[in-house]
MIKOLDREN-254411 format. One record per atom (N, C-alpha, C): x, y, z; residue in one letter. Coordinates in steps of 0.05 Angstrom, whole numbers, padded with zeros to 5 digits, always signed. Example, Ala and Ser with C-alpha at 12.3 -4.5 7.8 and 13.67 -1.06 7.14 Angstrom:
# residues 2
+00264-00114+00156A+00246-00090+00156A+00264-00066+00156A+00257-00045+00142S+00273-00021+00143S+00258+00001+00157S
//
This chain:
# residues 373
-00295+00012+00406X-00284-00010+00399X-00260+00001+00393X-00233-00011+00408X-00207-00002+00408X-00200-00009+00379X-00179+00008+00362X-00164+00006+00333X-00137-00001+00349X-00122-00022+00343X-00097-00023+00352X-00083-00002+00329X-00062+00011+00340X-00043+00025+00321X-00029+00004+00301X-00018+00012+00278X-00009-00008+00260X+00019-00017+00273X+00030-00044+00262X+00050-00056+00270X+00082-00039+00260X+00093-00041+00277X+00120-00025+00274X+00146-00049+00246X+00148-00039+00233X+00164-00056+00216X+00195-00052+00213X+00216-00064+00221X+00234-00054+00202X+00256-00069+00183X+00225-00079+00155X+00230-00093+00138X+00238-00075+00113X+00249-00088+00089X+00255-00073+00064X+00278-00059+00065X+00259-00032+00064X+00274-00006+00064X+00279+00011+00090X+00295+00005+00092X+00312+00017+00127X+00331+00031+00110X+00331+00053+00119X+00344+00082+00117X+00376+00076+00117X+00390+00051+00109X+00421+00049+00117X+00431+00030+00099X+00454+00018+00093X+00468+00005+00082X+00468-00022+00096X+00478-00043+00077X+00475-00073+00087X+00496-00080+00068X+00519-00092+00078X+00535-00104+00066X+00533-00138+00056X+00526-00138+00022X+00513-00161+00023X+00536-00184+00010X+00540-00209+00013X+00563-00223+00010X+00552-00241-00012X+00555-00245-00033X+00540-00267-00051X+00561-00278-00073X+00552-00300-00092X+00569-00309-00113X+00549-00315-00136X+00558-00322-00157X+00538-00324-00183X+00522-00342-00187X+00496-00337-00184X+00478-00356-00174X+00476-00380-00198X+00472-00400-00187X+00471-00425-00203X+00439-00435-00203X+00432-00446-00238X+00407-00441-00245X+00407-00475-00228X+00380-00478-00223X+00374-00498-00209X+00360-00514-00239X+00351-00506-00252X+00335-00518-00275X+00342-00500-00306X+00343-00510-00323X+00348-00499-00350X+00324-00480-00364X+00331-00459-00370X+00311-00444-00381X+00300-00453-00412X+00276-00458-00406X+00265-00469-00436X+00241-00449-00443X+00239-00460-00472X+00221-00443-00486X+00189-00456-00476X+00170-00435-00456X+00152-00443-00445X+00129-00443-00476X+00115-00480-00469X+00098-00481-00492X+00067-00465-00473X+00046-00469-00497X+00024-00461-00491X+00012-00482-00472X+00017-00506-00479X+00004-00533-00464X+00020-00530-00436X+00041-00520-00433X+00050-00518-00404X+00039-00497-00386X+00035-00473-00404X+00020-00453-00384X-00001-00456-00379X-00024-00478-00400X-00045-00484-00384X-00049-00501-00368X-00028-00526-00370X-00025-00541-00345X-00019-00524-00316X+00001-00508-00319X+00005-00493-00301X-00012-00478-00287X-00032-00461-00301X-00056-00447-00294X-00066-00472-00279X-00079-00498-00293X-00101-00510-00281X-00093-00519-00260X-00064-00519-00248X-00064-00518-00218X-00081-00498-00205X-00081-00486-00210X-00084-00460-00184X-00096-00431-00210X-00099-00418-00201X-00109-00389-00210X-00081-00371-00225X-00064-00376-00221X-00040-00368-00230X-00035-00380-00261X-00040-00357-00276X-00031-00365-00304X-00010-00344-00318X+00013-00351-00330X+00024-00336-00339X+00016-00312-00362X+00031-00292-00363X+00018-00273-00387X+00032-00286-00412X+00011-00284-00432X+00021-00295-00462X+00042-00286-00470X+00042-00258-00468X+00076-00246-00484X+00088-00241-00453X+00093-00256-00439X+00116-00259-00420X+00147-00256-00436X+00165-00242-00419X+00195-00256-00433X+00207-00268-00421X+00229-00279-00439X+00244-00311-00421X+00252-00296-00406X+00263-00272-00406X+00286-00270-00393X+00279-00232-00388X+00297-00223-00364X+00286-00202-00364X+00305-00185-00339X+00323-00167-00347X+00344-00149-00337X+00329-00122-00317X+00329-00121-00290X+00314-00103-00278X+00322-00083-00288X+00314-00052-00295X+00323-00030-00289X+00320-00010-00272X+00327+00013-00263X+00323+00025-00255X+00293+00046-00255X+00275+00050-00238X+00249+00066-00247X+00229+00034-00241X+00237+00005-00247X+00217-00017-00244X+00203-00015-00219X+00184-00030-00222X+00165-00031-00195X+00161-00059-00191X+00152-00078-00173X+00155-00102-00169X+00129-00104-00185X+00113-00089-00179X+00079-00098-00198X+00083-00093-00224X+00097-00074-00236X+00103-00079-00263X+00116-00099-00271X+00145-00107-00260X+00154-00135-00264X+00139-00162-00272X+00122-00161-00241X+00105-00182-00240X+00085-00182-00265X+00069-00163-00281X+00048-00158-00300X+00067-00166-00318X+00093-00166-00327X+00109-00177-00347X+00099-00209-00354X+00107-00217-00329X+00105-00250-00331X+00085-00260-00324X+00066-00249-00309X+00037-00258-00298X+00016-00251-00320X-00006-00257-00315X-00037-00242-00322X-00044-00229-00300X-00044-00238-00273X-00058-00226-00258X-00025-00225-00238X-00011-00200-00232X+00008-00191-00214X+00012-00206-00186X-00022-00201-00173X-00018-00208-00142X-00003-00235-00144X-00002-00252-00152X+00008-00273-00156X+00035-00289-00156X+00051-00262-00155X+00076-00264-00157X+00089-00278-00130X+00080-00288-00112X+00093-00310-00096X+00093-00344-00109X+00075-00339-00122X+00072-00365-00131X+00072-00374-00156X+00102-00353-00167X+00126-00366-00181X+00149-00357-00177X+00152-00335-00156X+00175-00329-00149X+00194-00356-00135X+00221-00349-00145X+00241-00378-00134X+00256-00367-00118X+00255-00364-00091X+00275-00352-00075X+00306-00369-00079X+00329-00360-00092X+00348-00373-00092X+00364-00374-00073X+00369-00398-00055X+00381-00392-00036X+00416-00390-00033X+00423-00386-00058X+00454-00377-00060X+00455-00344-00060X+00429-00335-00065X+00431-00303-00067X+00424-00292-00046X+00447-00272-00037X+00434-00257-00003X+00413-00237-00010X+00392-00239+00012X+00357-00223+00005X+00355-00234-00014X+00345-00257-00027X+00328-00257-00047X+00302-00247-00055X+00288-00243-00029X+00266-00231-00035X+00270-00196-00047X+00292-00190-00052X+00287-00163-00049X+00310-00159-00082X+00305-00144-00103X+00306-00145-00129X+00322-00114-00131X+00342-00118-00145X+00360-00091-00147X+00362-00083-00179X+00370-00063-00186X+00373-00049-00216X+00401-00070-00232X+00398-00087-00248X+00416-00099-00258X+00415-00131-00253X+00393-00144-00232X+00390-00169-00235X+00380-00177-00258X+00384-00206-00262X+00369-00217-00286X+00347-00238-00275X+00321-00227-00289X+00294-00254-00282X+00295-00272-00296X+00299-00295-00294X+00294-00317-00319X+00270-00337-00310X+00260-00337-00333X+00231-00363-00334X+00236-00396-00336X+00240-00408-00314X+00239-00427-00317X+00223-00450-00312X+00222-00479-00309X+00210-00498-00292X+00232-00515-00275X+00207-00511-00252X+00217-00526-00231X+00204-00543-00221X+00208-00571-00226X+00188-00594-00220X+00154-00590-00235X+00160-00578-00250X+00141-00581-00273X+00129-00552-00276X+00134-00534-00262X+00114-00510-00249X+00131-00484-00261X+00124-00467-00266X+00138-00446-00282X+00148-00429-00256X+00179-00420-00257X+00183-00404-00240X+00202-00379-00249X+00207-00357-00228X+00219-00337-00236X+00246-00349-00223X+00273-00348-00235X+00300-00349-00221X+00313-00325-00216X+00325-00313-00199X+00337-00292-00203X+00370-00294-00201X+00385-00288-00216X+00404-00278-00220X+00425-00256-00210X+00431-00249-00191X+00440-00224-00181X+00469-00220-00193X+00466-00200-00216X+00485-00192-00228X+00482-00159-00247X+00507-00149-00253X+00493-00126-00270X+00499-00135-00295X+00479-00130-00307X+00479-00129-00346X+00489-00106-00354X+00510-00112-00378X+00516-00094-00395X+00512-00094-00421X+00511-00079-00438X+00512-00087-00473X+00496-00113-00479X+00480-00121-00462X+00462-00139-00472X+00467-00167-00450X+00496-00173-00438X+00496-00195-00432X+00509-00188-00406X+00504-00199-00374X+00504-00201-00349X+00531-00206-00347X+00542-00184-00326X+00572-00196-00307X+00561-00214-00291X+00568-00239-00277X+00557-00248-00255X+00586-00264-00247X+00607-00251-00232X+00617-00269-00217X+00625-00266-00185X+00635-00286-00172X+00640-00280-00142X+00657-00254-00132X+00636-00246-00118X+00643-00209-00107X+00635-00200-00076X+00642-00181-00069X+00631-00168-00048X+00617-00139-00056X+00597-00136-00049X+00583-00113-00059X+00574-00101-00042X+00572-00069-00035X+00547-00059-00015X+00525-00047-00029X+00505-00058-00019X+00474-00051-00036X+00472-00032-00013X+00458-00009-00012X+00434+00004-00004X+00400-00006-00007X+00395-00015+00017X+00368-00026+00021X+00352-00011+00004X+00344+00015-00001X+00327+00040-00006X+00332+00031-00031X+00358+00019-00042X+00351+00025-00072X+00343-00002-00082X+00330-00019-00063X+00309-00040-00077X+00295-00039-00091X+00285-00051-00109X+00257-00049-00132X+00238-00045-00113X+00221-00019-00115X+00195-00023-00095X+00175-00037-00100X+00157-00048-00096X+00132-00057-00104X+00119-00043-00124X+00111-00007-00114X+00090+00009-00125X+00111+00033-00124X+00103+00057-00140X+00113+00080-00131X+00106+00094-00108X+00130+00094-00097X+00121+00095-00066X+00116+00128-00062X+00121+00143-00077X+00110+00171-00082X+00091+00175-00073X+00070+00151-00089X+00041+00151-00089X+00019+00148-00058X+00044+00131-00043X+00029+00133-00014X+00048+00142+00003X+00077+00161-00002X+00091+00164+00020X+00076+00182+00039X+00059+00204+00034X+00044+00214+00045X+00033+00199+00071X+00026+00176+00067X+00011+00160+00089X+00028+00133+00103X+00055+00132+00092X+00063+00105+00101X+00073+00120+00138X+00076+00139+00139X+00082+00148+00161X+00060+00176+00172X+00042+00175+00162X+00026+00207+00167X+00001+00208+00171X-00009+00197+00148X-00046+00194+00145X-00045+00165+00168X-00065+00166+00187X-00067+00147+00208X-00108+00146+00207X-00109+00127+00221X-00140+00127+00235X-00135+00133+00263X-00149+00148+00271X-00151+00160+00302X-00175+00150+00316X-00176+00139+00344X-00193+00131+00359X-00197+00159+00381X-00225+00163+00394X-00233+00181+00400X-00207+00190+00423X-00208+00167+00441X-00192+00174+00465X-00159+00180+00459X-00156+00172+00433X-00128+00181+00426X-00126+00207+00412X-00148+00218+00407X-00155+00241+00400X-00158+00270+00426X-00175+00258+00444X-00181+00272+00468X-00145+00271+00483X-00132+00254+00486X-00108+00255+00509X-00087+00268+00490X-00087+00272+00463X-00065+00287+00444X-00061+00320+00446X-00036+00326+00453X-00031+00352+00451X-00049+00372+00429X-00053+00398+00434X-00069+00412+00410X-00067+00437+00404X-00068+00445+00379X-00061+00475+00373X-00087+00500+00381X-00082+00514+00407X-00094+00528+00413X-00101+00548+00403X-00073+00562+00388X-00066+00594+00374X-00045+00584+00350X-00046+00600+00342X-00028+00609+00317X-00015+00634+00317X+00013+00635+00318X+00029+00658+00320X+00026+00683+00303X+00027+00703+00313X+00020+00727+00292X-00012+00738+00287X-00023+00721+00312X-00056+00725+00306X-00066+00719+00276X-00056+00693+00268X-00067+00679+00240X-00084+00666+00251X-00108+00664+00223X-00131+00645+00234X-00115+00619+00217X-00097+00611+00205X-00087+00590+00195X-00052+00591+00196X-00038+00565+00196X-00010+00570+00200X-00003+00554+00172X+00026+00556+00169X+00045+00550+00150X+00069+00547+00152X+00083+00529+00140X+00109+00530+00146X+00127+00548+00151X+00140+00556+00179X+00152+00574+00182X+00135+00593+00208X+00100+00583+00204X+00095+00603+00230X+00102+00582+00254X+00097+00598+00275X+00094+00587+00304X+00066+00576+00317X+00063+00552+00323X+00037+00542+00331X+00037+00537+00366X+00021+00550+00376X+00016+00552+00401X+00002+00532+00416X+00016+00508+00431X+00005+00480+00432X+00000+00480+00456X-00019+00464+00473X-00023+00457+00499X-00027+00424+00501X-00022+00412+00529X-00017+00387+00535X+00006+00372+00540X+00006+00352+00539X+00031+00334+00544X+00054+00334+00528X+00068+00354+00527X+00093+00353+00518X+00118+00350+00523X+00130+00333+00502X+00147+00318+00519X+00177+00331+00527X+00177+00360+00505X+00198+00374+00512X+00206+00395+00484X+00224+00413+00500X+00244+00416+00476X+00255+00407+00455X+00259+00414+00435X+00270+00399+00413X+00257+00372+00405X+00238+00370+00414X+00224+00345+00418X+00209+00348+00382X+00208+00329+00354X+00194+00332+00338X+00167+00326+00337X+00139+00333+00328X+00119+00326+00323X+00099+00328+00297X+00083+00307+00287X+00072+00317+00267X+00039+00322+00287X+00038+00356+00265X+00013+00362+00265X-00008+00344+00242X-00035+00338+00259X-00055+00324+00253X-00078+00336+00249X-00093+00341+00228X-00122+00348+00230X-00143+00320+00229X-00161+00330+00252X-00177+00307+00253X-00197+00309+00237X-00200+00288+00217X-00220+00290+00189X-00252+00273+00202X-00265+00262+00180X-00282+00259+00186X-00283+00237+00190X-00306+00219+00212X-00315+00202+00227X-00308+00179+00204X-00308+00149+00210X-00309+00126+00193X-00334+00112+00202X-00347+00104+00190X-00376+00090+00195X-00378+00067+00180X-00379+00038+00194X-00381+00018+00179X-00403+00012+00170X-00408+00004+00141X-00443+00004+00129X-00457-00013+00142X-00441-00033+00148X-00449-00056+00156X-00462-00057+00178X-00454-00045+00198X-00459-00048+00224X-00468-00017+00236X-00463+00008+00227X-00470+00027+00234X-00442+00031+00262X-00425+00017+00263X-00402+00022+00283X-00384+00048+00274X-00373+00071+00299X-00360+00082+00286X-00327+00063+00286X-00313+00066+00266X-00283+00058+00268X-00262+00071+00280X-00269+00096+00272X-00246+00119+00273X-00251+00140+00263X-00226+00161+00271X-00236+00182+00254X-00207+00185+00233X-00211+00199+00205X-00186+00207+00190X-00167+00223+00206X-00147+00211+00201X-00127+00226+00220X-00109+00245+00190X-00105+00262+00190X-00100+00284+00156X-00079+00299+00162X-00052+00287+00156X-00024+00300+00159X-00024+00333+00148X-00009+00347+00167X-00016+00378+00164X+00009+00382+00158X+00028+00380+00179X+00054+00382+00172X+00074+00372+00200X+00097+00382+00204X+00111+00379+00225X+00133+00399+00231X+00141+00400+00256X+00153+00411+00265X+00168+00406+00291X+00184+00427+00315X+00193+00419+00335X+00193+00434+00361X+00191+00436+00377X+00182+00443+00407X+00205+00460+00405X+00204+00487+00407X+00228+00511+00411X+00228+00527+00441X+00199+00521+00451X+00198+00537+00476X+00181+00521+00492X+00186+00519+00522X+00166+00500+00531X+00142+00522+00550X+00134+00501+00564X+00108+00520+00580X+00082+00512+00571X+00067+00532+00579X+00041+00520+00573X+00027+00550+00576X+00019+00554+00542X+00021+00541+00518X+00048+00537+00515X+00059+00514+00502X+00084+00510+00488X+00085+00521+00465X+00107+00528+00453X+00109+00542+00420X+00129+00510+00407X+00110+00507+00377X+00125+00492+00360X+00126+00503+00336X+00151+00498+00325X+00169+00520+00301X+00156+00502+00273X+00135+00504+00262X+00129+00485+00243X+00147+00490+00215X+00156+00474+00209X+00179+00464+00193X+00169+00463+00163X+00153+00448+00157X+00138+00432+00126X+00109+00437+00131X+00092+00442+00112X+00057+00437+00117X+00055+00434+00088X+00028+00412+00092X+00023+00406+00069X-00006+00414+00065X-00011+00428+00080X-00047+00440+00089X-00036+00458+00103X-00064+00471+00111X-00061+00499+00130X-00066+00480+00158X-00050+00498+00179X-00056+00490+00206X-00080+00504+00215X-00096+00489+00233X-00118+00505+00251X-00120+00503+00273X-00134+00518+00293X-00133+00515+00316X-00154+00487+00318X-00143+00469+00348X-00155+00443+00343X-00146+00421+00333X-00128+00425+00311X-00100+00410+00302X-00090+00395+00327X-00083+00370+00322X-00074+00348+00341X-00043+00351+00336X-00026+00337+00360X+00001+00327+00356X+00008+00305+00365X+00017+00294+00348X+00030+00267+00350X+00055+00262+00345X+00075+00241+00361X+00103+00243+00361X+00112+00234+00338X+00135+00242+00327X+00148+00225+00297X+00161+00204+00309X+00146+00185+00325X+00168+00157+00327X+00158+00136+00311X+00143+00136+00294X+00133+00106+00274X+00145+00109+00253X+00153+00085+00252X+00164+00090+00214X+00150+00055+00208X+00144+00062+00184X+00128+00039+00178X+00135+00022+00149X+00135-00003+00139X+00141-00015+00117X+00143+00005+00094X+00165+00000+00071X+00156+00017+00040X+00156-00009+00024X+00163-00034+00029X+00163-00055+00013X+00140-00077+00009X+00124-00080+00000X+00101-00098-00006X+00107-00124-00019X+00100-00153-00010X+00096-00165-00032X+00064-00176-00047X+00061-00169-00058X+00023-00170-00081X+00016-00199-00066X+00000-00197-00060X-00013-00231-00058X-00045-00225-00050X-00056-00239-00063X-00082-00253-00046X-00090-00260-00013X-00106-00248-00004X-00113-00254+00027X-00113-00287+00033X-00107-00289+00056X-00105-00329+00059X-00131-00330+00063X-00154-00315+00069X-00177-00327+00071X-00196-00300+00064X-00227-00316+00048X-00247-00294+00041X-00251-00267+00058X-00252-00249+00041X-00250-00219+00054X-00273-00203+00030X-00294-00190+00048X-00316-00187+00032X-00316-00156+00053X-00310-00132+00037X-00312-00112+00050X-00327-00087+00031X-00322-00067+00039X-00333-00043+00021X-00309-00018+00029X-00311+00002+00005X-00288+00028+00014X-00315+00038+00027X-00304+00052+00044X-00325+00077+00065X-00311+00101+00062X-00289+00105+00052X-00279+00143+00047X-00254+00140+00028X-00253+00161+00018X-00234+00163-00004X-00216+00190+00003X-00191+00185+00005X-00171+00209+00021X-00175+00228+00000X-00170+00254+00013X-00169+00281-00005X-00202+00278-00016X-00223+00267-00003X-00250+00267-00009X-00260+00270-00035X-00247+00261-00054X-00262+00258-00083X-00284+00238-00084X-00309+00238-00108X-00324+00222-00105X-00316+00200-00127X-00301+00209-00144X-00295+00185-00167X-00270+00172-00155X-00261+00154-00158X-00231+00145-00155X-00215+00138-00180X-00189+00142-00182X-00174+00130-00202X-00156+00117-00196X-00136+00104-00215X-00102+00099-00204X-00095+00117-00189X-00078+00099-00168X-00062+00112-00151X-00073+00132-00135X-00102+00129-00128X-00108+00140-00106X-00112+00128-00084X-00114+00134-00059X-00116+00118-00032X-00149+00127-00018X-00158+00099-00011X-00188+00094-00005X-00182+00077+00024X-00205+00076+00038X-00207+00058+00071X-00234+00038+00067X-00210+00021+00071X-00240+00000+00072X-00249-00013+00100X-00264-00025+00103X-00276-00027+00127X-00275-00062+00129X-00247-00062+00129X-00237-00093+00129X-00207-00099+00150X-00196-00105+00165X-00165-00098+00181X-00160-00129+00181X-00139-00117+00201X-00129-00154+00213X-00149-00174+00227X-00164-00166+00236X-00183-00181+00256X-00197-00201+00228X-00196-00189+00208X-00210-00198+00184X-00203-00212+00163X-00164-00219+00177X-00143-00228+00156X-00130-00214+00140X-00139-00189+00138X-00125-00175+00127X-00094-00156+00126X-00072-00168+00098X-00046-00166+00117X-00038-00143+00092X-00013-00129+00102X+00003-00111+00083X+00007-00122+00052X+00002-00106+00031X+00011-00124+00013X-00016-00141-00003X-00038-00149+00013X-00066-00166+00005X-00072-00150-00022X-00074-00161-00046X-00091-00149-00063X-00132-00159-00056X-00146-00136-00072X-00178-00142-00068X-00181-00131-00099X-00198-00140-00097X-00212-00131-00126X-00234-00116-00123X-00234-00093-00134X-00260-00070-00123X-00287-00083-00145X-00311-00085-00141X-00330-00089-00155X-00344-00064-00144X-00356-00056-00176X-00373-00028-00175X-00399-00042-00166X-00414-00027-00142X-00443-00038-00130X-00461-00030-00164X-00471-00053-00163X-00504-00045-00170X-00518-00028-00172X-00529-00012-00190X-00551+00001-00182X-00576-00009-00180X-00600+00002-00169X-00623-00008-00167X-00646+00017-00181X-00650-00012-00205X-00673+00015-00219X-00700-00005-00226X-00718+00014-00234X-00745+00002-00231X-00743-00017-00259X-00763-00040-00256X-00774-00054-00277X-00805-00042-00296X-00790-00027-00313X-00818-00013-00328X-00820-00032-00353X-00813-00055-00353X-00828-00076-00377X-00845-00087-00385X-00843-00110-00358X-00870-00126-00347X-00903-00114-00336X-00913-00114-00348X-00932-00096-00340X-00951-00104-00320X-00951-00078-00298X-00960-00082-00267X-00937-00083-00249X-00911-00087-00268X-00890-00085-00249X-00866-00062-00245X-00883-00041-00258X-00870-00009-00261X-00860-00001-00248X-00865-00007-00218X-00859+00000-00192X-00839-00015-00178X-00839-00043-00184X-00813-00063-00176X-00785-00047-00181X-00774-00061-00166X-00745-00043-00160X-00726-00078-00170X-00713-00076-00186X-00690-00091-00187X-00666-00090-00189X-00638-00100-00172X-00616-00090-00163X-00601-00106-00188X-00584-00090-00196X-00565-00102-00226X-00546-00113-00214X-00528-00134-00221X-00507-00146-00207X-00484-00123-00211X-00466-00134-00183X-00442-00116-00187X-00421-00113-00204X-00407-00104-00215X-00389-00103-00247X-00354-00099-00224X-00339-00117-00241X-00308-00108-00233X-00304-00076-00242X-00291-00072-00226X-00281-00040-00231X-00257-00036-00230X-00235-00049-00214X-00214-00047-00214X-00196-00077-00194X-00166-00058-00186X-00155-00079-00166X-00145-00050-00148X-00141-00067-00120X-00128-00043-00096X-00103-00061-00087X-00090-00049-00064X-00069-00066-00055X-00077-00054-00027X-00081-00066-00003X-00075-00053+00023X-00043-00049+00032X-00031-00029+00042X-00016-00016+00044X-00010-00010+00080X-00032-00005+00086X-00034-00004+00120X-00058-00015+00129X-00056-00030+00153X-00075-00042+00172X-00079-00031+00200X-00102-00037+00203X-00113-00030+00228X-00129-00054+00235X-00148-00056+00263X-00157-00074+00269X-00175-00084+00251X-00201-00062+00241X-00227-00064+00233X-00221-00042+00206X-00195-00025+00200X-00199-00015+00177X-00172-00017+00159X-00167-00014+00142X-00139-00012+00125X-00147+00014+00101X-00114+00022+00096X-00110+00041+00070X-00105+00019+00048X-00117+00021+00026X-00110+00013+00008X-00103+00032-00025X-00085+00024-00037X-00076+00040-00062X-00099+00023-00088X-00106+00041-00106X-00122+00030-00129X-00104+00032-00152X-00094+00005-00147X-00069-00004-00176X-00081-00005-00202X-00102-00009-00206X-00117-00008-00235X-00145+00000-00230X-00158+00019-00248X-00180+00024-00250X-00193+00016-00274X-00215-00001-00279X-00224-00009-00300X-00246+00005-00317X-00264+00025-00298X-00280+00033-00291X-00292+00052-00264X-00308+00069-00268X-00301+00091-00238X-00308+00069-00221X-00296+00085-00200X-00294+00070-00169X-00312+00092-00155X-00321+00074-00137X-00345+00101-00115X-00342+00097-00087X-00348+00102-00066X-00345+00101-00039X-00374+00081-00037X-00374+00062-00019X-00393+00040-00012X-00386+00012-00037X-00367+00022-00066X-00362-00005-00072X-00351-00028-00056X-00353-00047-00071X-00347-00074-00052X-00315-00078-00059X-00302-00097-00047X-00281-00107-00048X-00273-00135-00032X-00257-00146-00053X-00268-00177-00049X-00244-00186-00059X-00236-00208-00053X-00208-00231-00061X-00215-00239-00099X-00188-00230-00103X-00187-00228-00127X-00199-00253-00143X-00216-00253-00161X-00228-00285-00179X-00255-00287-00164X-00259-00275-00145X-00291-00288-00130X-00307-00264-00148X-00330-00279-00133X-00355-00266-00149X-00375-00251-00130X
//
């Protein structure tokens, strides 16, 4: 079964500057003291509820993340799109920068976060018409990007035909058994040419769907990157950097695909019921900011930014209480164990980051829409 490569996006954090023109943002509704009754009314209209300790106003600071800001205002950060008010007067209203001011207001009776684009100093913001240049990569990220940086353009799910067609390492310079940054790798296969850049990828364990036994692909584990310095058969690749040892049989993939680094946390649009099938780095227990692979993808309605609740699988235990039933087994109910956010999708599998872990998380634990049982 073919799993498509992830879609390429030029959104959010392109490594370039953009000239943004804006003026002082006019409030569409006055900021008010949010009463408990109003909070309950807003919550009753849907699952979104305000954090009881929310601020009325917040000045965005460097080092903030969208997830953390959302948690200040919302009980569940993934309902951010339901409270966000995209001011039409503000250029790029979906991107938030240090110095921007967020104010909680009511629009048509519902709580909304309004953005005032400005620079706050000394407890008050300066908001005046101006032209200003902002680097898009300076926008506040959804999560700490260093936690998934190695996976945005490096970690991957590989199909057998891709593996078989990719150039491969046949030997390592100086008769080494393992290669590292600074070593030459001798490679065979269809090489683009001298000075062409490649990622070196180790083919990891195959990924099996526990629901139907289908092989969903193989983990592609990033080894390092380098450039072809000499053609021929074999060609020579100079390994410029490495995060683990390069081995014979490792595959080469072109450095030509980029991935979005900005995500809007939100629940899936349709019901999702899947399981964790692998943990990156092979640990047995999963904690906050660890990366997992789940057996659901785009064909199940998952998109980048979707939030899923993790449920610890209930154990099967013997019932030793009732007379004559000591050999009978009973399965304990699943228990909520944490929150994950999808950051890279394929047809039938996805990478997700554990955002919160309230108890131990393991392979085969369930992932479902937030609030489901």
